[in-house]
DSSP file (Angstrom, degrees, kcal/mol; ACC not computed):
  #  RESIDUE AA STRUCTURE BP1 BP2  ACC     N-H-->O    O-->H-N    N-H-->O    O-->H-N    TCO  KAPPA ALPHA  PHI   PSI    X-CA   Y-CA   Z-CA
    1    1 A X     >        0   0    0      0, 0.0     4,-2.3     0, 0.0     5,-0.2   0.000 360.0 360.0 360.0 -36.1    0.0    0.0    0.0
    2    2 A X  H  >  +     0   0    0      1,-0.2     4,-2.2     2,-0.2     5,-0.2   0.910 360.0  47.5 -62.6 -42.5    2.9    2.3    0.8
    3    3 A X  H  > S+     0   0    0      1,-0.2     4,-2.4     2,-0.2    -1,-0.2   0.891 110.4  52.9 -65.2 -39.6    4.3    1.9   -2.7
    4    4 A X  H  > S+     0   0    0      1,-0.2     4,-2.6     2,-0.2    -2,-0.2   0.906 110.4  47.3 -62.6 -42.6    0.9    2.5   -4.3
    5    5 A X  H  X S+     0   0    0     -4,-2.3     4,-2.7     2,-0.2     5,-0.2   0.891 111.0  51.2 -67.1 -39.7    0.5    5.7   -2.4
    6    6 A X  H  X S+     0   0    0     -4,-2.2     4,-2.1     2,-0.2    -2,-0.2   0.917 112.9  45.7 -63.1 -42.9    3.9    7.0   -3.3
    7    7 A X  H  X S+     0   0    0     -4,-2.4     4,-2.6     2,-0.2     5,-0.2   0.929 114.0  48.0 -65.0 -45.6    3.2    6.2   -7.0
    8    8 A X  H  X S+     0   0    0     -4,-2.6     4,-2.4     1,-0.2    -2,-0.2   0.900 112.9  48.2 -64.7 -41.0   -0.2    7.9   -6.9
    9    9 A X  H  X S+     0   0    0     -4,-2.7     4,-2.2    41,-0.2    -1,-0.2   0.898 112.9  48.1 -65.5 -40.3    1.1   11.0   -5.1
   10   10 A X  H  X S+     0   0    0     -4,-2.1     4,-2.4    -5,-0.2    -2,-0.2   0.915 112.7  47.4 -66.7 -43.2    4.0   11.3   -7.5
   11   11 A X  H  X S+     0   0    0     -4,-2.6     4,-2.5     1,-0.2     5,-0.2   0.915 112.1  50.9 -64.4 -41.9    1.8   10.9  -10.6
   12   12 A X  H  X S+     0   0    0     -4,-2.4     4,-2.3    -5,-0.2    35,-0.3   0.898 109.9  50.2 -61.2 -40.9   -0.7   13.5   -9.1
   13   13 A X  H  X S+     0   0    0     -4,-2.2     4,-2.3    33,-0.2    -2,-0.2   0.923 112.0  46.9 -63.8 -44.9    2.1   15.9   -8.5
   14   14 A X  H  X S+     0   0    0     -4,-2.4     4,-2.2     2,-0.2    -2,-0.2   0.883 112.1  49.9 -66.3 -38.1    3.4   15.6  -12.1
   15   15 A X  H  X S+     0   0    0     -4,-2.5     4,-2.7     2,-0.2    -1,-0.2   0.903 110.2  52.0 -65.2 -39.7   -0.1   15.9  -13.5
   16   16 A X  H  X S+     0   0    0     -4,-2.3     4,-2.6    27,-0.2    27,-0.3   0.901 108.9  49.0 -63.0 -41.5   -0.6   19.1  -11.3
   17   17 A X  H  X S+     0   0    0     -4,-2.3     4,-2.0     2,-0.2    -1,-0.2   0.907 111.6  50.6 -63.7 -40.6    2.7   20.6  -12.7
   18   18 A X  H  X S+     0   0    0     -4,-2.2     4,-1.1     2,-0.2    -2,-0.2   0.917 111.7  46.3 -63.0 -43.7    1.5   19.8  -16.2
   19   19 A X  H  X S+     0   0    0     -4,-2.7     4,-2.2     1,-0.2     3,-0.4   0.905 110.9  54.1 -64.4 -40.6   -1.9   21.4  -15.6
   20   20 A X  H  X S+     0   0    0     -4,-2.6     4,-2.5     1,-0.2    -1,-0.2   0.853 101.4  58.5 -62.6 -35.2   -0.1   24.4  -14.0
   21   21 A X  H  < S+     0   0    0     -4,-2.0    -1,-0.2     1,-0.2    -2,-0.2   0.856 114.6  37.2 -63.0 -33.8    2.1   24.8  -17.1
   22   22 A X  H  < S+     0   0    0     -4,-1.1    -2,-0.2    -3,-0.4    -1,-0.2   0.775 120.8  45.4 -86.7 -27.5   -1.0   25.3  -19.2
   23   23 A X  H  < S+     0   0    0     -4,-2.2     2,-0.5    -5,-0.1    -2,-0.2   0.784 101.1  69.3 -89.1 -28.7   -3.1   27.2  -16.7
   24   24 A X  S  < S-     0   0    0     -4,-2.5     2,-0.3    -5,-0.2     3,-0.0  -0.785  82.8-124.5 -98.6 132.0   -0.5   29.8  -15.4
   25   25 A X        -     0   0    0     -2,-0.5    -3,-0.1     1,-0.1    -2,-0.1  -0.533  33.1-106.7 -72.4 132.9    0.6   32.5  -17.7
   26   26 A X        -     0   0    0     -2,-0.3    -1,-0.1    -5,-0.1     6,-0.1  -0.346  42.8-131.2 -61.0 139.6    4.4   32.6  -18.1
   27   27 A X        -     0   0    0      1,-0.1     2,-0.1     4,-0.1    -1,-0.1  -0.231  11.0-103.7 -89.0 174.0    5.9   35.6  -16.3
   28   28 A X    >   -     0   0    0      1,-0.1     3,-1.3    -2,-0.0    -1,-0.1  -0.320  53.6 -88.3 -78.7 177.5    8.3   38.3  -17.1
   29   29 A X  G >  S+     0   0    0      1,-0.3     3,-0.8     2,-0.1    -2,-0.1   0.816 125.1  55.8 -63.7 -31.2   11.8   38.0  -15.6
   30   30 A X  G 3  S+     0   0    0      1,-0.2    -1,-0.3     2,-0.1     3,-0.2   0.604 105.1  52.5 -80.5  -8.6   11.0   39.7  -12.3
   31   31 A X  G <>  +     0   0    0     -3,-1.3     4,-1.8     1,-0.1    -1,-0.2  -0.009  67.8 116.3-115.3  28.9    8.1   37.3  -11.5
   32   32 A X  H <> S+     0   0    0     -3,-0.8     4,-2.3     1,-0.2     5,-0.2   0.885  76.3  52.6 -66.3 -38.8    9.8   34.0  -11.8
   33   33 A X  H  > S+     0   0    0      1,-0.2     4,-2.4     2,-0.2    -1,-0.2   0.901 108.1  50.8 -65.7 -40.1    9.4   33.1   -8.2
   34   34 A X  H  > S+     0   0    0      1,-0.2     4,-2.2     2,-0.2    -1,-0.2   0.891 110.2  50.9 -63.0 -39.1    5.7   33.8   -8.3
   35   35 A X  H  X S+     0   0    0     -4,-1.8     4,-2.2     2,-0.2    -2,-0.2   0.919 110.4  48.1 -64.3 -44.6    5.4   31.5  -11.4
   36   36 A X  H  X S+     0   0    0     -4,-2.3     4,-2.3     1,-0.2    -2,-0.2   0.911 111.7  49.7 -63.7 -42.8    7.3   28.7   -9.6
   37   37 A X  H  X S+     0   0    0     -4,-2.4     4,-1.9     1,-0.2    -1,-0.2   0.890 109.4  52.3 -64.1 -39.0    5.1   29.0   -6.5
   38   38 A X  H  X S+     0   0    0     -4,-2.2     4,-1.7     2,-0.2    -1,-0.2   0.911 110.1  48.3 -63.3 -42.2    2.0   28.9   -8.7
   39   39 A X  H  X S+     0   0    0     -4,-2.2     4,-2.2     1,-0.2    -2,-0.2   0.900 110.2  51.8 -64.4 -39.9    3.1   25.8  -10.4
   40   40 A X  H  X S+     0   0    0     -4,-2.3     4,-2.6     2,-0.2    -1,-0.2   0.837 103.5  58.8 -67.3 -31.5    3.9   24.2   -7.0
   41   41 A X  H  X S+     0   0    0     -4,-1.9     4,-2.4     2,-0.2     5,-0.2   0.947 107.9  45.4 -59.8 -47.9    0.4   25.0   -5.8
   42   42 A X  H  X S+     0   0    0     -4,-1.7     4,-2.5     1,-0.2     5,-0.3   0.917 112.2  52.6 -61.4 -42.1   -1.1   23.0   -8.6
   43   43 A X  H  X S+     0   0    0     -4,-2.2     4,-1.7   -27,-0.3   -27,-0.2   0.903 110.6  46.4 -60.6 -42.4    1.4   20.2   -7.9
   44   44 A X  H  X S+     0   0    0     -4,-2.6     4,-2.1     2,-0.2    -1,-0.2   0.918 112.8  48.9 -68.6 -43.6    0.4   20.0   -4.3
   45   45 A X  H  X S+     0   0    0     -4,-2.4     4,-1.9     1,-0.2    -2,-0.2   0.938 115.1  43.9 -63.2 -46.2   -3.3   20.1   -4.9
   46   46 A X  H  X S+     0   0    0     -4,-2.5     4,-2.6     1,-0.2    -1,-0.2   0.805 109.2  58.4 -70.4 -27.1   -3.1   17.4   -7.5
   47   47 A X  H  X S+     0   0    0     -4,-1.7     4,-2.6   -35,-0.3    -1,-0.2   0.909 105.8  49.0 -65.6 -41.6   -0.8   15.4   -5.3
   48   48 A X  H  X S+     0   0    0     -4,-2.1     4,-2.3     2,-0.2    -2,-0.2   0.908 111.6  48.9 -63.2 -41.5   -3.4   15.3   -2.6
   49   49 A X  H  X S+     0   0    0     -4,-1.9     4,-2.6     1,-0.2    -2,-0.2   0.925 112.1  49.2 -63.0 -43.6   -6.0   14.2   -5.1
   50   50 A X  H  X S+     0   0    0     -4,-2.6     4,-2.6     1,-0.2   -41,-0.2   0.887 110.0  51.1 -63.2 -39.6   -3.6   11.5   -6.3
   51   51 A X  H  X S+     0   0    0     -4,-2.6     4,-2.6     2,-0.2    -1,-0.2   0.917 110.8  48.6 -63.8 -42.4   -2.9   10.3   -2.8
   52   52 A X  H  X S+     0   0    0     -4,-2.3     4,-2.7     2,-0.2    -2,-0.2   0.943 113.3  46.2 -62.9 -46.5   -6.6   10.1   -2.0
   53   53 A X  H  X S+     0   0    0     -4,-2.6     4,-2.5     1,-0.2    -2,-0.2   0.905 113.5  49.5 -64.1 -40.5   -7.3    8.1   -5.2
   54   54 A X  H  X S+     0   0    0     -4,-2.6     4,-2.4     2,-0.2    -1,-0.2   0.900 112.3  48.0 -63.8 -41.0   -4.3    5.8   -4.6
   55   55 A X  H  X S+     0   0    0     -4,-2.6     4,-2.6     2,-0.2     5,-0.2   0.918 112.1  49.7 -64.1 -43.2   -5.5    5.2   -1.0
   56   56 A X  H  X S+     0   0    0     -4,-2.7     4,-2.4    -5,-0.2    -2,-0.2   0.912 112.8  46.0 -64.3 -43.3   -9.0    4.5   -2.2
   57   57 A X  H  X S+     0   0    0     -4,-2.5     4,-2.5     2,-0.2    -1,-0.2   0.922 114.4  47.6 -66.1 -44.0   -7.9    2.0   -4.8
   58   58 A X  H  X S+     0   0    0     -4,-2.4     4,-2.2     2,-0.2    -2,-0.2   0.908 113.6  47.6 -64.2 -41.4   -5.5    0.2   -2.5
   59   59 A X  H  X S+     0   0    0     -4,-2.6     4,-2.3    -5,-0.2    -1,-0.2   0.907 112.2  49.8 -66.3 -40.9   -8.1    0.0    0.2
   60   60 A X  H  X S+     0   0    0     -4,-2.4     4,-2.5    -5,-0.2    -2,-0.2   0.915 110.9  49.1 -64.2 -43.0  -10.7   -1.3   -2.2
   61   61 A X  H  X S+     0   0    0     -4,-2.5     4,-1.9     1,-0.2    -1,-0.2   0.897 111.7  49.6 -63.0 -39.8   -8.3   -3.9   -3.6
   62   62 A X  H  X S+     0   0    0     -4,-2.2     4,-1.9     1,-0.2    -1,-0.2   0.895 111.8  47.9 -66.7 -39.6   -7.5   -5.0    0.0
   63   63 A X  H  X>S+     0   0    0     -4,-2.3     5,-2.0     2,-0.2     4,-1.4   0.877 109.8  52.2 -70.5 -35.9  -11.2   -5.3    0.9
   64   64 A X  H  <5S+     0   0    0     -4,-2.5    -1,-0.2     1,-0.2    -2,-0.2   0.893 110.0  49.9 -64.0 -37.7  -12.0   -7.2   -2.3
   65   65 A X  H  <5S+     0   0    0     -4,-1.9    -2,-0.2     1,-0.2    -1,-0.2   0.879 115.3  42.6 -67.2 -37.6   -9.2   -9.7   -1.4
   66   66 A X  H  <5S-     0   0    0     -4,-1.9    -1,-0.2    -5,-0.1    -2,-0.2   0.616 111.4-120.2 -83.8 -13.2  -10.6  -10.0    2.2
   67   67 A X  T  <5S+     0   0    0     -4,-1.4    -3,-0.2    -5,-0.1    -4,-0.1   0.681  85.3 108.1  83.2  18.0  -14.2  -10.3    1.0
   68   68 A X      < +     0   0    0     -5,-2.0     2,-0.2    -6,-0.2    -4,-0.2   0.113  40.0 138.7-112.4  20.4  -15.4   -7.2    3.0
   69   69 A X        -     0   0    0     -6,-0.7     2,-0.4    -5,-0.1    -9,-0.1  -0.489  28.2-175.0 -73.8 130.6  -15.8   -4.8    0.1
   70   70 A X    >   -     0   0    0     -2,-0.2     3,-1.5     0, 0.0     4,-0.2  -0.991  26.5-123.9-125.3 122.5  -18.9   -2.6    0.2
   71   71 A X  T 3  S+     0   0    0     -2,-0.4    -2,-0.0     1,-0.3     0, 0.0  -0.396  94.9  17.1 -66.4 136.4  -19.6   -0.4   -2.8
   72   72 A X  T >  S+     0   0    0     -2,-0.1     3,-1.1     1,-0.0     4,-0.3   0.583  83.5 131.7  80.9   9.9  -19.9    3.3   -2.0
   73   73 A X  T <  S+     0   0    0     -3,-1.5     3,-0.3     1,-0.2     4,-0.2   0.828  73.6  39.9 -65.5 -33.1  -18.3    2.9    1.4
   74   74 A X  T 3> S+     0   0    0     -4,-0.2     4,-2.5     1,-0.2    -1,-0.2   0.193  79.4 107.6-104.8  16.6  -15.8    5.8    0.9
   75   75 A X  H <> S+     0   0    0     -3,-1.1     4,-2.5     1,-0.2     5,-0.2   0.874  80.0  52.0 -65.2 -35.7  -18.1    8.3   -0.7
   76   76 A X  H  > S+     0   0    0     -3,-0.3     4,-2.2    -4,-0.3    -1,-0.2   0.905 111.0  47.0 -64.7 -42.0  -18.3   10.5    2.4
   77   77 A X  H  > S+     0   0    0      2,-0.2     4,-2.7    -4,-0.2     5,-0.2   0.896 111.9  51.7 -66.3 -39.9  -14.5   10.6    2.7
   78   78 A X  H  X S+     0   0    0     -4,-2.5     4,-3.0     2,-0.2     5,-0.2   0.937 110.1  47.8 -62.7 -46.0  -14.3   11.4   -1.0
   79   79 A X  H  X S+     0   0    0     -4,-2.5     4,-2.3     2,-0.2    -2,-0.2   0.919 114.0  47.1 -62.4 -43.8  -16.7   14.3   -0.7
   80   80 A X  H  X S+     0   0    0     -4,-2.2     4,-2.2     2,-0.2    -2,-0.2   0.931 115.3  44.9 -64.1 -45.7  -15.0   15.7    2.4
   81   81 A X  H  X S+     0   0    0     -4,-2.7     4,-2.6     2,-0.2    -2,-0.2   0.913 113.1  50.6 -65.5 -42.5  -11.5   15.4    0.8
   82   82 A X  H  X S+     0   0    0     -4,-3.0     4,-2.3    -5,-0.2    -1,-0.2   0.902 110.7  49.7 -62.4 -40.9  -12.7   16.9   -2.5
   83   83 A X  H  X S+     0   0    0     -4,-2.3     4,-2.2    -5,-0.2    -1,-0.2   0.921 111.8  47.8 -64.0 -43.9  -14.3   19.8   -0.7
   84   84 A X  H  X S+     0   0    0     -4,-2.2     4,-2.4     1,-0.2    -2,-0.2   0.917 112.2  49.4 -63.9 -43.2  -11.1   20.5    1.3
   85   85 A X  H  X S+     0   0    0     -4,-2.6     4,-2.4     1,-0.2    -1,-0.2   0.901 111.3  49.3 -63.8 -40.5   -9.0   20.3   -1.8
   86   86 A X  H  X S+     0   0    0     -4,-2.3     4,-2.4     2,-0.2    -1,-0.2   0.888 110.4  50.3 -67.1 -38.4  -11.3   22.7   -3.7
   87   87 A X  H  X S+     0   0    0     -4,-2.2     4,-2.5     2,-0.2    -2,-0.2   0.922 112.2  47.6 -64.2 -43.4  -11.2   25.2   -0.8
   88   88 A X  H  X S+     0   0    0     -4,-2.4     4,-2.4     2,-0.2    -2,-0.2   0.897 111.6  50.9 -63.6 -39.9   -7.4   25.1   -0.7
   89   89 A X  H  X S+     0   0    0     -4,-2.4     4,-1.9     2,-0.2    -2,-0.2   0.907 111.2  47.5 -64.9 -41.5   -7.3   25.5   -4.5
   90   90 A X  H  X S+     0   0    0     -4,-2.4     4,-1.6     2,-0.2    -2,-0.2   0.920 113.2  48.0 -66.1 -42.6   -9.6   28.5   -4.4
   91   91 A X  H  < S+     0   0    0     -4,-2.5    -2,-0.2     1,-0.2    -1,-0.2   0.876 112.2  49.7 -65.1 -36.3   -7.6   30.1   -1.5
   92   92 A X  H  < S+     0   0    0     -4,-2.4    -1,-0.2     1,-0.2    -2,-0.2   0.836 106.7  56.5 -70.0 -31.3   -4.4   29.4   -3.4
   93   93 A X  H  <        0   0    0     -4,-1.9    -1,-0.2     1,-0.3    -2,-0.2   0.856 360.0 360.0 -67.9 -34.8   -5.9   31.0   -6.5
   94   94 A X     <        0   0    0     -4,-1.6    -1,-0.3    -5,-0.1    -2,-0.2   0.491 360.0 360.0 -73.9 360.0   -6.6   34.2   -4.6
């Protein structure tokens, strides 16, 4: 599970950096630090999303293996995590 979370977090971070490259306007020379921080914001937010998805998939696979899988079991956790990530993204955008 640890390896799965590390992979999911890394992929989420890289996807976030990729999205940030397209979403953030390239700066002039004096605003390079602001540009880097903006890209890292996207990376961190998408990393959290990737960690959540990796955790959810690993937990689901483990429960299927044990025979205790219940569909829709983590929907409350997903909604709470998604809401927190969106609030952080909006605050980072401001």
